[in-house]
N, C-alpha and C positions, 0 to 999 in steps of 0.2 A: 482701831487705834492701838489696842493692846498687841495685836499681831505686828504692827509697824514698830512699836517700842521694842518688842522681843527681837525683831530682826536687827534693829540698830544695836541693841545690847550684844547680840551674838556676833555681829560684825566687829564691834569694839573689842570683845574678848579675843576674837581670832587675830585681829591686828596686833593687839597687845602681846599675845603669845608668840606671834611671828617676830615682833621686835625684840622680845626677850630672847628668843632663840638666836636671832642675828647678833645680839650683843654678847652672848655667852662665849667665853674664851674656849678654845679647843682643848680637848684632851690631848695628851702628848705621850707617845710611845717611842722611846729611844732604843733602837736595836743596835748592839755593838758586837760584831764578830771578833774573834780572838785568834791571833796568829793566822791570818788569812791573806794570801797574795792577791793583788789587784787583778791579776790575770785569771784567777780561778773562779770564774762565774760563767754560766752559759752566755749571758747577755754581753759579757766583755770579750767573748770570742773563744773561750776554751773549747777544744774539740771533744772533750770527754766528760768533764765535770757537769753534773746536772743540778741546776738551781732554779727550778720552775717557779717557786713562790717569790724568790727575790727578783727573778726576771719580770714577773708580773708587777711587782712593786715598782720596779724601774720604769716599766711601760706606762704605769698609771701616775708617775710622779715626775718631779723636776730632778733630773739625773745629771750629776756632775761626774763625768767619766775620769776627770783629772783632779780628784781630791787628794789631799796630802794630810798626814799627821806631822806635827812639828818634830817629834822624836820617835825613833823606831823601837821603843821598849814599852811594855804594857803599863807599868805603874805610872811613870810620868805622862804617858800618852792619855791614860784615863783621867788623870788629874787635870790635864789641859782641857779635855772635853767637858768635864763637869764645871770647871771654873772659868773657862773662856780665857785662860791666861797661859803664857809660855812657861816652861819649866824654870827659867831664870827668875820669873816673877813669883810663882807659887812655891818654889824651892824643893819640890819633889823631883830631883833630877835623876834618881835611880830607883831600882826596885827595893833595895835594902839599905840600911844605915851604914855609916863608915865602919870598916873592920869586919863586916860579915863574911867576906870572901874567904878569909882564913879560918873562920869558925862556923861555916854554913851548917845548919842543922842543930846548932847549939845555942840558938838565940835565947832560949829560956835559962841557960846556965850563965849568961853574961849580963850583969846589970847595965853595963855601958851600952850594949847592943839594944837591950830593952828600952833604955832611956832614949836612944836614937830613934827607935821605932815610934815611941810616944811623941817625940818632937815632930816627926814627919806627919803623924796624925794631927798634931796641933796646927801645922801649916794649913791643912784642909779645913780644920774646924774654924780657923780665923778667916777663911776666904769666902767671898760671895760665890755661891754655887747655884746651879739651875734649880734643884729641889728646894733649897733654902729660900730663894727669892719667890718661887712659885707658891711655896707654902705660906709665905707672908701675904699672898693674894688669894687665899682660899682654896688652893689645890690640895688634894690628897696625894701623897707621894710615897713611892715604894721602890726599894732596891732589891734586885735579884741578880745573882751571878758574880762575876769578877769584881772585887772591891778590895783595894789594898789599904783602905783608910781606917781600919779597926771596925768598931761598931757602925752600923748604918747611920746612926744619928750624927756621927762626926761630919758626914757630908751634907747634913741638913735634911735627910729623909725622915718622915714621920713614922714610917714602917719599913721593915726590911727583913732579909733572911740572914745576913752576916752579923755575927755578934762580936767578932774581933778577939775571941779568946785564943791567945797564942798556944795555950796548952792543948787546945782541941783543933789545931791546924789552922789558926786564924790568920796566917801570913797573907793570904790573898783571896780570902772569900769564905772559908770554912763551910758552913751549911749552905750558904748561898750558891756554892758550886754544884749543888744537886739539881739546880734548875736546868731544864733542857735534857740533861743526861738521864735523870731519874724521874722527874715529874715536871709538869707545867702548872699544877694546881695552885701553888701560892700566888702566882701572877694572875691566873684566871679568876681566882676567888677575890683578889683585891679589886680587879676590874668590876666584878659583880657587886661587891659592896659599895663601890663608888657610884656605879650606875644606879643602884637601888636607892642610894642617898641623894641622887641628883646633884652630884658634886664633881667638878672637873678633876681629872687625875693625871699624874705623871708617873710613867713606868720606866725604870732603868732595867732593861733586859740585856744582860751581858754574860751569857752563859760561857763556860770555859770550853768553847767549841769554835772551830775545829782543833783547838789547842790540845797538845799532849796531856794525858795519854790517849793515843789514837786507838780507840776501842769501839769501832762502829758495829752495828748489827751485821750479822753474817749475810743477811739478805741484801744489804747494800754493798758490802765488801765484795761479794761474788760478781757484782756488775763491773768491777774495775780491775780485777786480777789479770784478765787477759789483755787489757789495753794499757795498763800502767807500765812504766819502765822497771818497776820493782814492787815487791809486796809492801814495802814501807810507803811508797808513793800511793799505792792503791788504798791503803788504810787512811792516809790523809785525805784523798779525794772522797772516799766514802764518808768520812767525818763531815765534810762540807755538805754533802747531800743530807746527812742526818740533821745538821744544823738548819738547813733550809726547811726541812719538814717541821721543825719546832717553830720556825718563823711562821709557817703556814698555819699551824695550830693557833698561834697567837692572833694572827690576822683574821682567821675564820671566827674566832671568838668575838672580835669587834663586830663582825657582820652579824653574828647570832644575837648579840645584844643591841643591834640597830644603832651603833655609835660610830661605825666606820667613817661616815661622812662628816662626823663632828670631831675627828681625831687626826692630828698631825702625826704622821709616822716618819721618823728620821732613821736612816740606816747608814752605817759605816763600819769599818774595821779599825781596831786599835793600833795595829801595825801589821806589816807583811810577814810572810813566811815562805821560804822555798825549801821544800823537803829534800834533804840529802837522800839520794836513792840507796845508799849503802849503809848509812848509820842512822840511828833514831834521834836525829837532831836537825836543826836548821842548817842549810847550806850557806856559804859565804854570800855576800851581797844581798842579804835579806834582813832578818831581824838584827837589831843593834847596829846596822850599817847606815851609811849616808846615801845608799843607792835607792832607786825607786822600788826595788824589791822589798825594802823594809818600810818605805815611807808612803807609798801611793795607795790609795783606796778609792773606790767609787763612793760618792756621798749622794744619798737619795732623800728627797723630801716629798711625801705624798699627803695632800690635804684636798680631798675631792670638793670641787666647787670653788676653791680658793686659789689653788696652784695649778696652772696649766701644765699638763704633761709635755715635756720636751727634754732634749738633751742639750747640755751646755759644754763647750770645749775649753773654756777658760779655766785655769787652775784655781782651786779654792782650798780651804783649810778646815781641819776639825776645830780650830780656834773659832770658826764662824758658827758652830752648832749652838753654843749658848746664846749669843745675841739673836740668832734666828728664832729659836724656841721662845725666848722671852718676848721678842717683838710680836710674834703671833699671839701670845697670851695677853698682850697689852701691858707688859711689864717693862719698865726702863732697865736696860742692861747696866750693870755696875760700871763705874768709870774705868776700872782695871781691865775690862774686857775690850780688847782692841780689834776683834774680828768684825766682819760685816754681816748684815742680814742677807742670807742667801736668797730670800724671796724678793729682794730689792735688786732688780736687774742692773740699774745704773751703778749702784754701789759695787757690785761684782765687776762690772766692766771698767770702772774707773781706777780700781786698785792696780798699782804697777807690778806687784809681785806678791808671792807668799813666801814665808820664811820658816826656818826651823833650826834646831840645835841638836847635836848628838853628844851624849855623855857616856861615861863608863857605866857598867852594870850596877855597881854600888855607888851610893852618894859618896863623893870624896870629902866634902866639907859641908855640914848642914848650914853654915852661915855664909859660905861663899860659893854660889852655884858654879862660877867659872873654874873652880879648882878641878872639877872633873870634866871640863869641856873638851871634846875632841874635834868637833867640826861645827861651823855655822854654814847654812846653805840658803839659797834662794832659787825659786823658779819664776821666771818672767817670760810669759808667752811660751815659745818653744824651747827656751834656753834654761839650763840649770848650772849654777856655779856652786861648788863645794869648797869652802875655805877651811883648811886645817888650822887648829889653834897652835900658834907658834911655841907655846910653853909645853903643852902636853903632846904635841905631834911634831916635834922639830924635824926639819928636813923634808916634810911631806908637802909637795907643791899643790897649788890650787888646781882643781879639775873642772873643766867646762864641757858640757854635753848639749847637743841638740836632741832633746828627749822625744821630739816628734819624729824625727828621721831615724833616731837611734835609741829606741825605748829601753834596750838592754844596757845602755851606757858603756859601749865597748870602745868608742873612739873619743879620746880626750883631745879637745880642740883649743885648750888654753893657750898654747904657744902660737897658734895661727890666728887667734882672735884676741889680741891684747886689748883692743878697745872695748870689746864686750866684757872682758874680765874686769876692766877698770870700772865700767858702769855698774855692773852687778855688785862689785865690791863696795862701791859707794852706797848702793841701796841697802846692802846688808849692814854696813856701819851706821847708816841712819836709823835702821830698825833697832839694832842693839850691838854695842861694842863693849866687851868686858872692860871694866875699870871706869867707864864713863859715869 
């Protein structure tokens, strides 16, 4: 009899432990590449760039080959990722506050610019964010890498690397920018602490890679010098492989701690980049532009046992990252988050288009997002419409592209397809029309 009771008790304990594991929300690792063109991955078809670890992530995950970010500049793009809102909602429409362009590098000397920076941080502090909402539901949260919001706690992180001290280079990440380039330990140690405490965790891994300065290890640069069109392009390509190696180190650590199957990993880039082969800067039609070279990125979600590996061709948006992560964690997204759950196949299929907005580099007016607006755009199926703002881009006509047949957007079909222009204009105006 005692043996039978022991067997029943053991079975009960096993069932309870299994139920507890099934009910546990996933850990979340969000990997954000920095200034990285959508074409520049092995799995996206690049003939030279090597990204074996991201390729493997794509093969093991739900991969959206036609992901988009709403705006092609890092600070507003990152703000949209973490808040699940468009720039005209969260108001971080540029990298720097009004007036910075004429006094760049003298932020500390100008009280007005400092106040503008603090106000931009205040927008994020007031917004619902992924780490803020997850933290309210028991998650440990950690920031590492690119972060324009001042101290990590402004974004709702409980721990992080960026302190936001402008005197120490806090404009876009300060100490946080050491992650990946100099060390991986802060992120790996945070994962260890969280696993040891049996607590679900959220990691923001956004290294300044492959972003300039392009300073790859010589062993990687040597692989590309003979195949790249210029040494500048070779350095950029080598930076991508270096970034890929750091992703591998992070993913391997999840395996080593036996939590990979319990972790949702999401990958995307903050905006695109086409390396100018002759000058150490980005080429036209990439960063800051309304072209796919600045806006498009693959978006990957891997969660073993929960997400079936497959590729999806429908366009999706980085606006979707926040509701996807929160839904996986069993947390209700904030009302301001208008994206869809990427793990919900029907929601992705039913959405008619994805949208975005392009602004000037600096915020034009902290209270009026539309003051710096250059373009609104939409991608619906194979078609993309770019609408210039009539105030800030007078005389610039609408542009229509079939991005499936013409991914480089070389053939403007707006004149020959007036009906399609009218329909996409209607969708854009229903999404957001300045002044409404």
